MITORLO-986882 format. One record per atom (N, C-alpha, C, O, CB): residue in one letter; atom name; x, y, z. Coordinates in pm, whole numbers, plus 32768, in hexadecimal, padded with zeros to 4 digits. Glycine has a CB too. Layout:
REM MITORLO-986882
+-----+------+------+------+------+
: res : atom :    u :    v :    w :
+-----+------+------+------+------+
:   a :   CA :    X :    Y :    Z :
...
+-----+------+------+------+------+
REM end
This chain:
REM MITORLO-986882
+-----+------+------+------+------+
: res : atom :    u :    v :    w :
+-----+------+------+------+------+
:   m :    N : B929 : C4A8 : 92D4 :
:   m :   CA : B8D6 : C47B : 9267 :
:   m :    C : B90E : C3FC : 9229 :
:   m :    O : B8C2 : C3A4 : 9201 :
:   m :   CB : B8CA : C4E9 : 91FE :
:   v :    N : B992 : C3F0 : 9221 :
:   v :   CA : B9D1 : C37A : 91E8 :
:   v :    C : B9AD : C2FE : 923A :
:   v :    O : B991 : C295 : 9200 :
:   v :   CB : BA6A : C38B : 91E2 :
:   i :    N : B9AC : C309 : 92BE :
:   i :   CA : B98B : C299 : 9315 :
:   i :    C : B8FB : C26C : 92FC :
:   i :    O : B8E0 : C1F5 : 92F6 :
:   i :   CB : B99F : C2BE : 93A9 :
:   k :    N : B89F : C2CA : 92EF :
:   k :   CA : B813 : C2A6 : 92D7 :
:   k :    C : B805 : C258 : 9255 :
:   k :    O : B7BB : C1F6 : 9250 :
:   k :   CB : B7BB : C324 : 92D3 :
:   n :    N : B84A : C283 : 91EC :
:   n :   CA : B845 : C23B : 916C :
:   n :    C : B882 : C1B1 : 917A :
:   n :    O : B84E : C151 : 9140 :
:   n :   CB : B88E : C28A : 90FF :
:   l :    N : B8ED : C1A5 : 91C4 :
:   l :   CA : B92E : C124 : 91DA :
:   l :    C : B8D0 : C0C6 : 9225 :
:   l :    O : B8C5 : C050 : 9201 :
:   l :   CB : B9B1 : C136 : 9228 :
:   l :    N : B88D : C0F8 : 928B :
:   l :   CA : B832 : C0A4 : 92D9 :
:   l :    C : B7C2 : C06A : 9284 :
:   l :    O : B795 : BFFA : 929C :
:   l :   CB : B7F7 : C0F4 : 934C :
:   r :    N : B796 : C0B4 : 9222 :
:   r :   CA : B72D : C081 : 91C9 :
:   r :    C : B75D : C00B : 9177 :
:   r :    O : B70D : BFB4 : 9152 :
:   r :   CB : B6FC : C0F1 : 916C :
:   k :    N : B7DF : C005 : 915A :
:   k :   CA : B817 : BF9C : 9106 :
:   k :    C : B843 : BF21 : 9156 :
:   k :    O : B853 : BEB6 : 911D :
:   k :   CB : B88D : BFD2 : 90B9 :
:   l :    N : B856 : BF30 : 91D7 :
:   l :   CA : B886 : BEC0 : 9229 :
:   l :    C : B816 : BE60 : 924A :
:   l :    O : B7A2 : BE87 : 9259 :
:   l :   CB : B8C6 : BEF4 : 92A9 :
:   d :    N : B83B : BDE1 : 9256 :
:   d :   CA : B7D6 : BD82 : 9280 :
:   d :    C : B7CC : BD81 : 9318 :
:   d :    O : B828 : BDAA : 935F :
:   d :   CB : B7F6 : BCF4 : 924A :
:   l :    N : B75C : BD53 : 9347 :
:   l :   CA : B73F : BD54 : 93D6 :
:   l :    C : B7A2 : BD02 : 9426 :
:   l :    O : B7C6 : BD28 : 9495 :
:   l :   CB : B6B2 : BD21 : 93EF :
:   t :    N : B7D0 : BC91 : 93F0 :
:   t :   CA : B82B : BC3B : 943B :
:   t :    C : B8B2 : BC7F : 9453 :
:   t :    O : B8F1 : BC69 : 94BA :
:   t :   CB : B840 : BBB8 : 93F1 :
:   t :    N : B8DE : BCD1 : 93F4 :
:   t :   CA : B95C : BD1A : 9408 :
:   t :    C : B94D : BD81 : 9477 :
:   t :    O : B9A6 : BD91 : 94CA :
:   t :   CB : B988 : BD5F : 9384 :
:   l :    N : B8DD : BDC7 : 9478 :
:   l :   CA : B8C5 : BE28 : 94E4 :
:   l :    C : B8B6 : BDE3 : 956A :
:   l :    O : B8E4 : BE16 : 95D0 :
:   l :   CB : B848 : BE7B : 94C5 :
:   q :    N : B875 : BD6E : 956B :
:   q :   CA : B868 : BD23 : 95E8 :
:   q :    C : B8F1 : BCF9 : 961B :
:   q :    O : B90B : BCFE : 9693 :
:   q :   CB : B80E : BCA7 : 95D3 :
:   l :    N : B949 : BCD0 : 95C1 :
:   l :   CA : B9D0 : BCAA : 95EA :
:   l :    C : BA1B : BD23 : 9622 :
:   l :    O : BA5C : BD18 : 968A :
:   l :   CB : BA1E : BC6E : 9573 :
:   f :    N : BA12 : BD94 : 95DF :
:   f :   CA : BA52 : BE0E : 960F :
:   f :    C : BA23 : BE2F : 969D :
:   f :    O : BA75 : BE4B : 96F5 :
:   f :   CB : BA33 : BE84 : 95B0 :
:   l :    N : B9A0 : BE2A : 96B3 :
:   l :   CA : B969 : BE45 : 9738 :
:   l :    C : B995 : BDDC : 979D :
:   l :    O : B9B0 : BDFD : 9811 :
:   l :   CB : B8D1 : BE4B : 9733 :
:   a :    N : B99D : BD5E : 9773 :
:   a :   CA : B9C9 : BCF3 : 97CE :
:   a :    C : BA59 : BD07 : 97F9 :
:   a :    O : BA7A : BCF3 : 986E :
:   a :   CB : B9B8 : BC69 : 978A :
:   v :    N : BAB0 : BD2F : 979C :
:   v :   CA : BB3C : BD48 : 97C0 :
:   v :    C : BB43 : BDBA : 9824 :
:   v :    O : BB8C : BDB3 : 9886 :
:   v :   CB : BB91 : BD69 : 9741 :
:   f :    N : BAF7 : BE23 : 980B :
:   f :   CA : BAF5 : BE94 : 9868 :
:   f :    C : BAC5 : BE67 : 98F3 :
:   f :    O : BB04 : BE87 : 9957 :
:   f :   CB : BA9A : BF04 : 9833 :
:   e :    N : BA57 : BE1D : 98F7 :
:   e :   CA : BA1C : BDF6 : 9978 :
:   e :    C : BA6C : BD8B : 99C0 :
:   e :    O : BA76 : BD8E : 9A3B :
:   e :   CB : B990 : BDC5 : 9962 :
:   e :    N : BAA5 : BD2D : 9977 :
:   e :   CA : BAEF : BCBE : 99B5 :
:   e :    C : BB81 : BCE3 : 99D2 :
:   e :    O : BBBD : BCAC : 9A2E :
:   e :   CB : BAEA : BC44 : 995C :
:   g :    N : BBB9 : BD3D : 9984 :
:   g :   CA : BC42 : BD69 : 999C :
:   g :    C : BCAE : BD18 : 9959 :
:   g :    O : BD21 : BD43 : 9954 :
:   g :   CB : BC5B : BD69 : 9A2C :
:   t :    N : BC8C : BCA2 : 9925 :
:   t :   CA : BCED : BC51 : 98DB :
:   t :    C : BCAA : BC14 : 9862 :
:   t :    O : BC31 : BBFC : 9860 :
:   t :   CB : BD2A : BBE3 : 9936 :
:   l :    N : BCFA : BBFB : 97FD :
:   l :   CA : BCC7 : BBBC : 9783 :
:   l :    C : BC9C : BB2D : 979F :
:   l :    O : BC39 : BAFE : 9767 :
:   l :   CB : BD31 : BBBF : 9715 :
:   t :    N : BCE5 : BAE7 : 97F3 :
:   t :   CA : BCC4 : BA5C : 9813 :
:   t :    C : BC3A : BA51 : 9853 :
:   t :    O : BBE8 : B9FF : 9829 :
:   t :   CB : BD2E : BA1F : 986F :
:   r :    N : BC21 : BAA2 : 98B7 :
:   r :   CA : BB9E : BA9D : 98FA :
:   r :    C : BB2E : BACB : 989D :
:   r :    O : BABF : BA96 : 98A1 :
:   r :   CB : BBA0 : BAF4 : 9979 :
:   a :    N : BB4B : BB2F : 984B :
:   a :   CA : BAE6 : BB5E : 97EB :
:   a :    C : BAC5 : BAF1 : 9786 :
:   a :    O : BA51 : BADD : 9763 :
:   a :   CB : BB17 : BBDE : 97A3 :
:   a :    N : BB2B : BAAB : 9756 :
:   a :   CA : BB15 : BA3F : 96F6 :
:   a :    C : BAC3 : B9CF : 9735 :
:   a :    O : BA68 : B998 : 96F6 :
:   a :   CB : BB9B : BA07 : 96C2 :
:   e :    N : BAE2 : B9AD : 97B1 :
:   e :   CA : BA95 : B947 : 97F8 :
:   e :    C : BA03 : B972 : 9805 :
:   e :    O : B9A7 : B923 : 97EE :
:   e :   CB : BAD1 : B92B : 9883 :
:   r :    N : B9EF : B9EE : 982A :
:   r :   CA : B967 : BA22 : 983C :
:   r :    C : B918 : BA1F : 97B9 :
:   r :    O : B8A0 : BA01 : 97B8 :
:   r :   CB : B96C : BAB2 : 9871 :
:   e :    N : B95B : BA3D : 974B :
:   e :   CA : B919 : BA3F : 96C9 :
:   e :    C : B91B : B9B7 : 9683 :
:   e :    O : B8E6 : B9A8 : 9615 :
:   e :   CB : B95A : BAA7 : 966F :
:   a :    N : B957 : B954 : 96C5 :
:   a :   CA : B95E : B8CA : 9692 :
:   a :    C : B9A2 : B8C1 : 960A :
:   a :    O : B971 : B87F : 95AE :
:   a :   CB : B8D2 : B88F : 9688 :
:   i :    N : BA15 : B906 : 95FF :
:   i :   CA : BA66 : B8FC : 9586 :
:   i :    C : BAF7 : B8E3 : 95AE :
:   i :    O : BB1D : B8FC : 9620 :
:   i :   CB : BA5A : B97C : 952E :
:   a :    N : BB46 : B8B2 : 9551 :
:   a :   CA : BBD3 : B89A : 956B :
:   a :    C : BC1C : B91F : 9581 :
:   a :    O : BBF7 : B985 : 9547 :
:   a :   CB : BC14 : B84B : 94F6 :
:   v :    N : BC82 : B91B : 95D5 :
:   v :   CA : BCD0 : B994 : 95F0 :
:   v :    C : BD0D : B9C9 : 956E :
:   v :    O : BD12 : BA42 : 9558 :
:   v :   CB : BD3F : B978 : 9658 :
:   s :    N : BD3C : B96F : 9519 :
:   s :   CA : BD79 : B999 : 949A :
:   s :    C : BD12 : B9E1 : 9442 :
:   s :    O : BD34 : BA44 : 9400 :
:   s :   CB : BDB3 : B920 : 944F :
:   a :    N : BC97 : B9B1 : 9440 :
:   a :   CA : BC2E : B9F2 : 93F2 :
:   a :    C : BC0C : BA7B : 942D :
:   a :    O : BBF6 : BADB : 93E3 :
:   a :   CB : BBAF : B99A : 93EC :
:   a :    N : BC08 : BA83 : 94B0 :
:   a :   CA : BBEC : BB03 : 94F3 :
:   a :    C : BC5B : BB67 : 94D6 :
:   a :    O : BC40 : BBDC : 94BB :
:   a :   CB : BBDD : BAEE : 958B :
:   s :    N : BCD6 : BB39 : 94DB :
:   s :   CA : BD48 : BB8F : 94BF :
:   s :    C : BD42 : BBC4 : 9430 :
:   s :    O : BD5A : BC3A : 9417 :
:   s :   CB : BDCC : BB44 : 94D7 :
:   k :    N : BD24 : BB6B : 93D3 :
:   k :   CA : BD1B : BB93 : 9346 :
:   k :    C : BCAD : BBFB : 9333 :
:   k :    O : BCC1 : BC5F : 92ED :
:   k :   CB : BD00 : BB19 : 92EC :
:   r :    N : BC3A : BBE5 : 9370 :
:   r :   CA : BBCB : BC44 : 9363 :
:   r :    C : BBEF : BCCC : 939C :
:   r :    O : BBCD : BD34 : 9363 :
:   r :   CB : BB4E : BC0E : 93A9 :
:   l :    N : BC34 : BCCA : 940E :
:   l :   CA : BC5B : BD48 : 944E :
:   l :    C : BCBF : BD94 : 93F7 :
:   l :    O : BCB5 : BE0E : 93EA :
:   l :   CB : BC97 : BD2D : 94D9 :
:   v :    N : BD1E : BD4D : 93BD :
:   v :   CA : BD80 : BD8D : 9363 :
:   v :    C : BD37 : BDC8 : 92EA :
:   v :    O : BD55 : BE38 : 92C1 :
:   v :   CB : BDEB : BD26 : 9335 :
:   e :    N : BCD9 : BD7E : 92B2 :
:   e :   CA : BC8D : BDB1 : 923F :
:   e :    C : BC3C : BE2D : 9265 :
:   e :    O : BC32 : BE8A : 9215 :
:   e :   CB : BC2F : BD44 : 9209 :
:   l :    N : BC03 : BE2E : 92DC :
:   l :   CA : BBB9 : BEA2 : 930B :
:   l :    C : BC16 : BF1A : 9319 :
:   l :    O : BBF4 : BF89 : 92EF :
:   l :   CB : BB73 : BE85 : 9391 :
:   e :    N : BC8A : BF04 : 9354 :
:   e :   CA : BCEB : BF71 : 9364 :
:   e :    C : BD1A : BFA5 : 92DC :
:   e :    O : BD2E : C01D : 92CC :
:   e :   CB : BD64 : BF42 : 93B7 :
:   q :    N : BD2B : BF4D : 927C :
:   q :   CA : BD51 : BF78 : 91F5 :
:   q :    C : BCE1 : BFCB : 91B6 :
:   q :    O : BCFC : C02E : 9173 :
:   q :   CB : BD72 : BF00 : 919D :
:   a :    N : BC65 : BFA1 : 91CA :
:   a :   CA : BBF3 : BFEB : 9193 :
:   a :    C : BBE9 : C076 : 91D1 :
:   a :    O : BBC9 : C0D8 : 918C :
:   a :   CB : BB71 : BF9E : 91A9 :
:   v :    N : BC03 : C07F : 9252 :
:   v :   CA : BBFE : C0FF : 9299 :
:   v :    C : BC78 : C154 : 9277 :
:   v :    O : BC71 : C1CF : 9275 :
:   v :   CB : BBF5 : C0E8 : 9331 :
:   g :    N : BCE7 : C112 : 925D :
:   g :   CA : BD63 : C15A : 9240 :
:   g :    C : BDAF : C182 : 92BC :
:   g :    O : BE02 : C1DD : 92B9 :
:   g :   CB : BD45 : C1D3 : 91EF :
:   a :    N : BD91 : C13E : 932B :
:   a :   CA : BDD4 : C15D : 93A9 :
:   a :    C : BDCE : C0E5 : 9406 :
:   a :    O : BD76 : C090 : 93FA :
:   a :   CB : BD94 : C1DA : 93ED :
:   s :    N : BE2C : C0DF : 9462 :
:   s :   CA : BE29 : C079 : 94C9 :
:   s :    C : BDB9 : C099 : 952B :
:   s :    O : BDAB : C10C : 9556 :
:   s :   CB : BEB3 : C06F : 9513 :
:   l :    N : BD69 : C035 : 954D :
:   l :   CA : BCF8 : C04B : 95A7 :
:   l :    C : BD17 : C027 : 9637 :
:   l :    O : BCD8 : C059 : 9694 :
:   l :   CB : BC81 : BFFB : 9579 :
:   f :    N : BD7A : BFD0 : 9649 :
:   f :   CA : BD9F : BFA3 : 96CF :
:   f :    C : BE35 : BFAF : 96E2 :
:   f :    O : BE84 : BF9B : 9686 :
:   f :   CB : BD73 : BF12 : 96E6 :
:   q :    N : BE5A : BFD1 : 975C :
:   q :   CA : BEE6 : BFCD : 9785 :
:   q :    C : BEF8 : BF46 : 97CA :
:   q :    O : BEB3 : BF27 : 982A :
:   q :   CB : BF0D : C046 : 97E3 :
:   r :    N : BF56 : BEF9 : 9797 :
:   r :   CA : BF6C : BE73 : 97CD :
:   r :    C : BFE2 : BE76 : 982C :
:   r :    O : C04B : BEB0 : 980E :
:   r :   CB : BF84 : BE0D : 975B :
:   n :    N : BFD0 : BE36 : 98A0 :
:   n :   CA : C03E : BE2B : 9900 :
:   n :    C : C02F : BDA8 : 994C :
:   n :    O : BFD2 : BD5C : 9933 :
:   n :   CB : C041 : BEA4 : 9961 :
:   a :    N : C089 : BD8E : 99A8 :
:   a :   CA : C089 : BD0F : 99F1 :
:   a :    C : C00B : BCFB : 9A44 :
:   a :    O : BFE6 : BC89 : 9A62 :
:   a :   CB : C103 : BD08 : 9A4A :
:   r :    N : BFCA : BD65 : 9A6A :
:   r :   CA : BF53 : BD5B : 9ABF :
:   r :    C : BED1 : BD55 : 9A6F :
:   r :    O : BE66 : BD45 : 9AAA :
:   r :   CB : BF4D : BDD0 : 9B1E :
:   g :    N : BED8 : BD61 : 99EF :
:   g :   CA : BE5F : BD5C : 999E :
:   g :    C : BE5C : BDC9 : 9934 :
:   g :    O : BEC5 : BDF5 : 9903 :
:   g :   CB : BDE5 : BD68 : 99F5 :
:   m :    N : BDE5 : BDF3 : 9912 :
:   m :   CA : BDD3 : BE54 : 98A7 :
:   m :    C : BD7D : BEC7 : 98D9 :
:   m :    O : BD17 : BEB3 : 991A :
:   m :   CB : BD93 : BE11 : 982B :
:   t :    N : BDA8 : BF40 : 98B9 :
:   t :   CA : BD5C : BFB8 : 98DB :
:   t :    C : BD45 : C009 : 985D :
:   t :    O : BD93 : C001 : 97FD :
:   t :   CB : BDA6 : C00C : 9948 :
:   l :    N : BCDC : C057 : 985D :
:   l :   CA : BCB9 : C0A5 : 97E7 :
:   l :    C : BD1B : C117 : 97CE :
:   l :    O : BD4C : C157 : 982B :
:   l :   CB : BC2E : C0DD : 97F5 :
:   t :    N : BD37 : C12E : 9750 :
:   t :   CA : BD80 : C1A5 : 9724 :
:   t :    C : BD17 : C213 : 9710 :
:   t :    O : BCA0 : C1F8 : 9719 :
:   t :   CB : BDD3 : C18A : 96A0 :
:   p :    N : BD42 : C28D : 96F6 :
:   p :   CA : BCDF : C2F5 : 96D8 :
:   p :    C : BC83 : C2CF : 9662 :
:   p :    O : BC0C : C2ED : 9665 :
:   p :   CB : BD26 : C379 : 96BA :
:   a :    N : BCBB : C290 : 95FC :
:   a :   CA : BC68 : C264 : 958A :
:   a :    C : BC05 : C1F9 : 95B7 :
:   a :    O : BB92 : C1F8 : 958A :
:   a :   CB : BCC1 : C22D : 9517 :
:   g :    N : BC30 : C1A1 : 960F :
:   g :   CA : BBD7 : C13B : 9645 :
:   g :    C : BB67 : C177 : 9697 :
:   g :    O : BAF5 : C149 : 9691 :
:   g :   CB : BC24 : C0D9 : 9699 :
:   e :    N : BB87 : C1DE : 96E4 :
:   e :   CA : BB20 : C223 : 9733 :
:   e :    C : BAB8 : C264 : 96D9 :
:   e :    O : BA41 : C263 : 96F7 :
:   e :   CB : BB60 : C28C : 978F :
:   t :    N : BAE6 : C29D : 966A :
:   t :   CA : BA8A : C2DB : 960A :
:   t :    C : BA2E : C272 : 95CE :
:   t :    O : B9B5 : C286 : 95C4 :
:   t :   CB : BAD7 : C324 : 959C :
:   l :    N : BA67 : C200 : 95A4 :
:   l :   CA : BA16 : C195 : 956B :
:   l :    C : B9B4 : C160 : 95D3 :
:   l :    O : B940 : C145 : 95B3 :
:   l :   CB : BA6F : C124 : 9537 :
:   l :    N : B9E1 : C14F : 964E :
:   l :   CA : B989 : C11F : 96B9 :
:   l :    C : B911 : C17B : 96CB :
:   l :    O : B89F : C14E : 96D6 :
:   l :   CB : B9D8 : C113 : 973D :
:   h :    N : B92C : C1FB : 96CE :
:   h :   CA : B8C1 : C25E : 96DE :
:   h :    C : B857 : C24E : 9671 :
:   h :    O : B7E0 : C24D : 968D :
:   h :   CB : B8FA : C2ED : 96DB :
:   h :    N : B883 : C240 : 95F4 :
:   h :   CA : B826 : C233 : 9584 :
:   h :    C : B7E4 : C1A9 : 957F :
:   h :    O : B770 : C19E : 9559 :
:   h :   CB : B86D : C24F : 9501 :
:   a :    N : B82E : C142 : 95A5 :
:   a :   CA : B7F8 : C0B9 : 95A1 :
:   a :    C : B789 : C0A6 : 9606 :
:   a :    O : B72D : C057 : 95EF :
:   a :   CB : B867 : C053 : 95BA :
:   r :    N : B790 : C0EB : 9674 :
:   r :   CA : B72B : C0DC : 96DE :
:   r :    C : B6AA : C128 : 96C0 :
:   r :    O : B646 : C114 : 9705 :
:   r :   CB : B763 : C10B : 9762 :
:   r :    N : B6AA : C17D : 965D :
:   r :   CA : B633 : C1CD : 963B :
:   r :    C : B5C9 : C17A : 95FB :
:   r :    O : B55F : C1AE : 95D9 :
:   r :   CB : B657 : C23F : 95E0 :
+-----+------+------+------+------+
REM end
């Protein structure tokens, strides 16, 4: 229920960025796809994670993968 309430408050561009990071696998490619600076994308993602209260992506040398919290948000965002 908390995720549904959060989704109502988020703007569409933040959700599009979240989906782009998931689909592209890296913040750099997601930022390019959304035509925003990497620093702006990073800031938005951090703000989203703070709003959710959990890390949404696991970051490693090969890119970014969803955490369980990220998977939950993805499920609700796609509805």
